[in-house]
C-alpha positions in Angstrom: -15.3 8.7 28.8 -14.0 8.0 32.4 -12.5 11.5 32.6 -15.7 13.1 31.4 -17.8 11.0 33.8 -15.7 12.0 36.8 -15.7 15.7 36.0 -19.5 15.8 35.5 -19.9 14.1 38.9 -17.5 16.5 40.6 -19.4 19.4 39.0 -22.7 18.1 40.2 -21.4 17.6 43.8 -20.0 21.2 43.8 -23.4 22.4 42.8 -25.0 20.4 45.6 -22.5 21.7 48.1 -23.0 25.3 46.9 -26.8 25.0 47.1 -26.6 23.5 50.7 -24.2 26.3 51.8 -26.5 28.9 50.3 -29.6 27.6 52.1 -27.8 27.3 55.4 -26.4 30.8 55.1 -29.9 32.2 54.4 -31.2 30.6 57.6 -28.2 31.8 59.5 -28.8 35.4 58.3 -32.4 35.3 59.3 -31.6 34.0 62.8 -29.0 36.7 63.3 -31.3 39.5 62.1 -34.6 38.3 63.7 -34.1 35.7 66.3 -37.4 34.4 67.8 -39.3 31.2 68.4 -41.5 31.9 65.4 -38.4 32.4 63.2 -37.0 29.1 64.4 -40.3 27.3 63.7 -40.5 28.9 60.3 -37.0 27.7 59.4 -37.7 24.1 60.6 -41.0 24.1 58.8 -39.4 25.1 55.5 -37.0 22.1 55.6 -39.6 19.6 56.8 -40.7 16.9 54.4 -37.9 17.5 51.8 -34.6 15.9 51.1 -33.0 18.5 53.4 -33.1 18.6 57.1 -32.0 21.3 59.6 -30.9 21.3 63.2 -30.6 24.6 65.2 -28.4 24.2 68.2 -26.7 26.4 70.8 -23.0 26.8 71.2 -23.0 24.2 74.1 -24.3 21.5 71.6 -27.9 21.4 72.8 -30.5 21.1 70.1 -32.9 24.0 70.1 -35.1 22.7 67.2 -34.9 20.0 64.5 -36.9 19.4 61.4 -36.9 15.7 62.2 -36.7 15.1 65.9 -37.4 11.4 65.5 -34.3 10.9 63.3 -31.4 9.8 65.6 -29.0 9.8 62.7 -28.9 13.6 62.6 -27.8 13.8 66.2 -24.7 11.7 65.3 -23.2 14.7 63.5 -23.4 17.0 66.6 -20.0 15.8 68.0 -18.4 16.8 64.7 -19.7 20.4 65.2 -18.4 20.6 68.8 -15.1 19.1 67.8 -14.4 21.5 64.9 -15.5 24.7 66.7 -15.6 26.6 63.4 -16.4 30.3 63.1 -17.1 30.2 59.3 -19.6 28.4 57.0 -18.2 25.1 55.8 -19.1 21.7 54.5 -19.0 19.4 57.5 -19.6 16.1 55.8 -18.8 15.6 52.1 -18.7 11.8 51.8 -21.9 11.2 49.7 -21.0 7.5 49.0 -20.7 6.2 52.6 -22.8 8.7 54.5 -26.6 9.0 54.5 -26.2 12.8 54.5 -23.9 15.5 53.5 -23.9 18.4 55.9 -22.9 22.0 56.2 -22.2 24.1 59.3 -23.2 27.8 59.7 -22.4 29.5 63.0 -24.6 32.4 64.1 -24.5 34.9 66.9 -26.9 37.7 68.1 -27.6 39.5 71.2 -29.7 36.8 72.7 -28.0 33.5 71.6 -25.0 32.1 69.8 -25.1 28.7 68.1 -25.1 26.8 64.8 -27.4 26.0 62.0 -26.6 22.5 60.8 -28.0 21.7 57.3 -28.4 18.2 56.0 -28.9 16.9 52.4 -29.9 13.3 51.9 -27.4 11.4 49.7 -30.2 9.1 48.3 -31.0 11.5 45.5 -27.3 12.3 44.9 -26.4 8.6 44.6 -29.4 8.0 42.4 -28.2 10.9 40.1 -24.6 9.4 40.1 -25.9 5.9 39.3 -28.1 7.2 36.5 -25.2 9.1 35.1 -22.9 6.1 35.3 -25.5 4.0 33.5 -25.8 6.6 30.7 -22.0 6.7 30.3 -21.9 2.9 30.4 -24.4 2.7 27.5 -22.5 5.4 25.7 -19.3 3.5 26.2 -20.7 0.3 24.9 -22.1 2.1 21.9 -18.7 3.8 21.3 -16.9 0.5 21.4 -19.4 -0.9 19.0 -18.9 2.1 16.6 -15.1 1.8 16.9 -15.3 -2.0 16.0 -17.5 -1.2 13.0 -15.2 1.6 11.9 -12.2 -0.7 12.5 -13.9 -3.4 10.3 -14.6 -0.9 7.6 -11.1 0.5 7.6 -9.6 -2.9 7.7 -11.6 -3.8 4.6 -11.1 -0.5 2.8 -7.6 0.4 3.9 -5.7 -2.2 5.9 -6.4 -5.3 3.8 -5.5 -3.6 0.5 -2.2 -2.3 2.1 -1.5 -5.9 3.3 -2.2 -7.2 -0.2 0.1 -4.6 -1.7 2.8 -5.5 0.9 2.5 -9.1 -0.1 2.6 -8.1 -3.8 5.8 -6.0 -3.4 7.4 -8.9 -1.4 6.7 -11.2 -4.4 8.2 -8.6 -6.7 11.3 -8.5 -4.6 11.6 -12.3 -4.9 11.4 -12.1 -8.7 7.8 -13.4 -8.8 6.0 -10.9 -11.1 2.7 -12.9 -11.2 0.9 -10.2 -9.2 -2.9 -9.6 -9.3 -4.3 -6.8 -7.2 -8.1 -6.1 -7.2 -9.5 -2.7 -8.2 -10.0 -0.6 -5.2 -11.0 3.0 -6.0 -9.8 6.1 -7.8 -8.2 7.6 -4.6 -4.5 7.6 -3.6 -4.8 4.0 -2.4 -6.2 2.9 -5.8 -3.5 4.8 -7.6 -0.9 3.0 -5.5 -2.4 -0.4 -6.2 -2.6 0.4 -9.9 1.0 1.6 -9.9 2.2 -1.7 -8.3 0.2 -3.7 -10.9 1.8 -1.7 -13.7 5.2 -2.1 -12.1 4.7 -5.9 -11.9 3.8 -6.1 -15.6 6.7 -3.9 -16.6 9.2 -5.9 -14.6 7.8 -9.1 -16.1 8.2 -7.6 -19.6 11.7 -6.5 -18.7 12.5 -9.9 -17.4 11.3 -11.6 -20.6 13.1 -9.1 -22.7 16.3 -9.7 -20.7 16.0 -13.4 -21.1 15.4 -13.1 -24.8 18.3 -10.6 -25.0 20.6 -12.9 -23.3 19.6 -15.8 -25.5 20.0 -13.9 -28.7 23.3 -12.4 -27.5 24.6 -15.8 -26.6 23.7 -17.1 -30.1 25.2 -14.0 -31.7 28.4 -14.4 -29.8 28.6 -18.2 -30.1 28.2 -18.2 -33.9 31.3 -16.2 -34.8 33.2 -17.8 -32.1 32.3 -21.3 -33.5 33.4 -20.2 -36.9 36.7 -18.7 -35.6 37.4 -21.8 -33.5 36.5 -24.3 -36.2 38.3 -22.6 -39.1 41.4 -22.0 -36.8 41.6 -25.7 -36.1 41.3 -26.4 -39.8 44.0 -23.8 -40.6 46.3 -25.4 -38.2 46.5 -28.7 -40.2 49.9 -29.3 -41.7 48.6 -30.7 -45.0 46.4 -27.7 -45.8 46.9 -26.0 -49.1 47.9 -22.3 -49.2 44.8 -21.3 -51.1 42.6 -23.0 -48.6 44.6 -21.5 -45.7 44.1 -18.0 -47.2 40.4 -18.7 -47.5 40.0 -19.9 -43.9 42.0 -17.0 -42.6 39.7 -14.6 -44.5 36.7 -16.2 -42.9 38.3 -16.0 -39.5 39.0 -12.3 -40.1 35.4 -11.6 -41.2 34.0 -13.3 -38.2 36.4 -11.5 -35.9 35.3 -8.1 -37.3 31.7 -9.1 -36.9 32.4 -10.1 -33.3 34.2 -6.9 -32.6 31.3 -4.9 -34.0 28.8 -6.8 -31.9 30.8 -6.2 -28.7 31.3 -2.5 -29.6 27.5 -2.1 -30.0 26.8 -4.0 -26.7 29.2 -1.7 -24.9 27.4 1.4 -26.4 24.1 0.1 -25.2 25.5 -0.6 -21.7 26.8 2.9 -21.5 23.5 4.3 -22.6 21.5 2.3 -20.1 23.9 3.3 -17.3 23.8 7.0 -18.4 27.6 6.8 -18.3 28.0 8.3 -21.7 28.0 12.0 -22.3 26.9 14.2 -25.1 29.2 17.2 -25.4 27.8 19.5 -28.1 29.9 22.0 -29.9 30.0 23.8 -33.2 32.0 22.3 -36.1 32.0 22.6 -39.9 29.9 20.2 -42.1 32.5 19.8 -44.8 35.2 18.5 -42.5 32.7 16.2 -40.8 31.7 14.7 -44.3 35.3 14.2 -45.3 35.9 12.1 -42.2 32.8 10.1 -42.9 33.7 9.4 -46.5 37.3 8.4 -45.6 36.0 5.8 -43.1 33.3 4.1 -45.2 34.5 4.5 -48.7 36.8 1.4 -48.7 33.9 -0.9 -47.5 31.6 0.5 -50.1 34.2 -0.2 -52.8 34.6 -3.8 -51.7 30.9 -4.3 -52.3 30.8 -2.3 -55.5 28.5 0.3 -54.0 28.7 4.0 -54.8 28.4 6.6 -52.0 26.9 9.8 -53.2 27.2 12.8 -50.8 25.0 15.7 -51.4 25.5 18.9 -49.3 25.2 22.7 -49.9 28.0 25.1 -49.0 29.6 24.3 -45.7 27.7 25.3 -42.6 28.2 24.8 -38.9 26.6 21.8 -37.0 25.8 22.0 -33.3 26.2 18.5 -31.9 28.6 16.0 -30.3 31.0 15.3 -33.3 32.0 11.8 -32.1 28.4 10.8 -31.3 27.1 12.2 -34.6 29.8 10.4 -36.5 28.7 7.2 -34.7 25.1 7.8 -35.8 25.9 8.4 -39.4 28.4 5.5 -39.6 25.8 3.1 -38.2 23.2 4.2 -40.7 25.7 3.9 -43.6 26.8 0.5 -42.4 23.1 -0.6 -42.2 22.7 0.7 -45.8 25.8 -1.2 -46.8 24.6 -4.5 -45.4 21.1 -4.4 -47.0 21.9 -2.9 -50.4 22.6 -4.9 -53.6 25.8 -4.6 -55.5 26.3 -1.9 -58.0 23.6 0.3 -56.4 24.0 3.8 -54.9 23.7 5.0 -51.3 23.0 8.7 -50.8 24.0 10.9 -47.9 22.3 14.3 -47.7 23.0 16.9 -45.1 21.7 20.5 -44.8 20.6 23.1 -42.3 17.0 24.3 -41.8 15.3 26.2 -38.9 18.5 26.0 -36.8 18.4 22.2 -37.1 20.7 19.8 -39.0 19.0 17.3 -41.2 20.9 14.2 -42.2 19.4 11.6 -44.6 20.7 8.2 -45.7 19.0 6.8 -48.8 19.6 3.3 -50.0 18.2 1.2 -52.9 18.2 -2.0 -50.9 15.6 -4.6 -49.9 13.3 -2.2 -48.0 11.3 -2.7 -44.8 7.7 -4.0 -44.5 5.4 -1.1 -43.3 4.2 -3.1 -40.3 7.8 -3.5 -39.1 9.1 0.0 -39.5 8.2 0.9 -35.9 10.0 -2.2 -34.6 13.4 -1.8 -36.2 14.7 0.4 -33.4 14.1 -2.3 -30.8 17.1 -4.1 -29.5 18.0 -7.3 -31.4 15.1 -6.9 -33.8 15.9 -7.8 -37.4 13.5 -7.6 -40.3 14.7 -10.8 -41.9 15.9 -13.3 -39.4 16.9 -15.8 -42.1 19.4 -13.3 -43.6 21.2 -12.6 -40.3 24.2 -14.7 -41.3 24.3 -13.5 -44.9 24.1 -9.8 -44.1 25.6 -9.7 -40.6 23.0 -7.7 -38.8 22.8 -8.1 -35.1 19.8 -5.9 -34.4 21.7 -3.6 -32.1 23.0 -0.8 -34.3 19.7 1.0 -35.0 18.7 0.9 -31.3 22.1 2.6 -30.5 21.4 5.2 -33.2 17.9 6.0 -31.8 19.3 6.4 -28.2 22.1 8.7 -29.4 19.7 10.9 -31.4 17.3 11.2 -28.5 20.3 12.1 -26.2 20.8 15.0 -28.6 17.2 16.0 -28.3 16.6 15.0 -31.9 14.3 12.7 -33.9 14.6 10.1 -36.6 12.1 9.2 -39.3 12.0 6.1 -41.6 10.3 5.7 -45.0 10.6 2.5 -46.9 9.2 0.4 -49.7 9.9 -3.2 -50.3 12.2 -3.8 -53.2 12.9 -0.1 -53.7 14.8 1.0 -50.7 14.7 3.0 -47.4 15.4 6.5 -46.2 16.5 7.3 -42.6 16.1 11.0 -41.8 17.8 12.4 -38.7 17.0 15.9 -37.3 19.1 17.3 -34.4 
């Protein structure tokens, strides 16, 4: 505003100076072309009664005629004319702030006389124009400041305050306080950011609760077999213990050790999956060789529980997958069927190829899964029947590992089940 104000004033003054020089040059030209008493009177009469004044003087500094002979102020400028001794038109006085007039000098010369035309412009009108312009700019400046304050207030409410609230919310999240509530702002980018922070807070709170629950369950799952192992080991160390009892206690210790080993193995698998440190290296291998390995690994356990494993497969075909990871998937499913099947029943393992995909089904005639819990069985540490956890040894981790490994292959798993009839797990990779 200040820059604009100064430039407008300079432009107006340049215009005043140019106008003053132009009028003086016209009078000078008239005197040079037609010098006479009547011409002088005509020039003086033209400038009489206006904001401009004129003095015509000879080269010695004597006044020939003046538009205001009673004004002594005009005569004060004559020494400046004689001191400068200029031969060209020029602005003689330009200080409109401190001088009552601005003045221009116009030398003339003809056959009869040489001298100067001295033009004066009153600075009253100029200063009035400058003051009015300053007033208008002052009003505009005050209005601009008011508008800026209003805009600042609006932006503070619409933009700054929400950003400050979001900053406070993220600081709370970094301290582990997930109780964050951000108000609805709008549907723009700021609103989307606020919504994302709110969702992040809820997700972090959910993960925190799941972690605490996970740690509590894992602590319980680890402490139970360790308690059995420690307790029965102390009993087995007694000197008066019978051999039959010792054998029974050692058997329990062995079973609990195996269960503990299986739990730790599953936990390590989950940790590798979460850290993306495991790899899926797909390759082609024959189905018959894969099934032979599976049967060799699980058949002893099935015989101990008096279960029959029935493998159904067409002629051998090639499977495209990670053989070790696929073996882990199938073994987990067969182990799950082993745990939750009654004695003297049959577990089926079907495998075939269709539409360039391998389909593996594990069918048991066990307890079955309630329909409202089928979607939950792949969650970590979830067990359908909590009260049977010690009886059947499930930790709630195996199926979550299976699902993660299948998805790493780009495959899917489906479950169908009926209570008291059995369950079917169908894998497609």
